[in-house]
N, C-alpha and C positions, 0 to 999 in steps of 0.2 A: 503495500499501501502505500508506505514511504517514497520507493518507485515512479511513484505514474503520480504522487504530489512535485514530488522533483523534478518529473518531466513535464508536469501543467506551465511548472514555476518557469523553467526553459523558454518554451514555447512563447509565454506571458512576456516573457521580460521585449526589455528595445533593450540591445544592446548601446552600450554610448555609438555617442557618432551619427544613431540611425536614425533618421524617422517614425520605422514602426516596430512591433512584435516580429518576433522570429514568426507565431504563428503567421498575424498580418502577410507575410512573405505569403509563407504554404498555400494562403487562398490565394494571394495574386494570381502563381502562379497554376492553381486549379491545382493544385496537391495536398489530399491528406497526411496530420502530424501522423508519425508515429505515438500511437501510446503502450503500455502493456496494458494486459485483460487483470481485469480485477470482476471476473464472474461473479459469484453474486454476493460481491461486496460494493455494487459500485452506488449502494446508499451510504456508502460512505461517501464518495466522490464530491454528491449533491450535497451531504449535511455539512461537509469541511466546505462546501460552496456556501451554502447561510450565511454562515463562516466568517464569508470576503476572504477565507485561507489563507491569511498572519495578518497582524498590525506593525501601523506604520506613525509616525509622529513625525515622516516629513524627511531626517536624519534618518531613526534606524529600526532594518526592516526585525519582526519578533514574529514567533508563532503566539497563536491561539494559549492562553494559560489554562487551568484547571476551570479558574473563580467560572469565565469567561465561558470556557465552554458547558460549564454544569447549570450555569443564569440560562443563556440559552434553551436549554433542552426542557430546563423549567414553563418559561416563557414559549416552547414551538407544542409542550406535552408531550417531549420523547423520552421514550423510558428507555434505558442502555440496558444491555445483558452480554453480559462477561467483558472482552474486555473494550467497549467499542468505543468510552472517552477513553481513554489510556492511547486511541488506534488513532482517532482524530489532534491533539494530542499530538500526536508524533510526526502523523500526518504532514499537519499543519510547522511544526519545525521546521522537518526536512526546507517543507517550500518557501519560509527563507529562510534557511542557508544555502536552498539555490539560486533564490533571485540575486544575494544579493554579490553570488558565483554566477553569477551568470551575466553580467553587466556588459563582462569579455567577449566581443565582438568572437576568439576565442574560444571561446568553453565551448571544448563537447561535449553533445546533453550527450545525457544520463543513460537514457534509454534507445537502442538501435537497433530492427526487427535484423 
């Protein structure tokens, strides 16, 4: 799941000196982005999107903390099972770390088929 988060962050990042994200360039070229298969856990990627993937104050990007995940779940009525909350936090941290790494235009994609 963290590989999915890292790949999504890489695609969503606009490298320095570029005017578009990698995903925008791919779509302009009519290419489909490569993403890891998450199978039956796709709902976690949707929940992560609802959490806005990560937090940023303009200077620092960081993962969504447990307290925010808990508040989101309470506000939306989501009942976590097993390690779902921990997975969301780990996915968000991976996303934030990849955003920071991926602003380099030469950063390799975390996932390739």
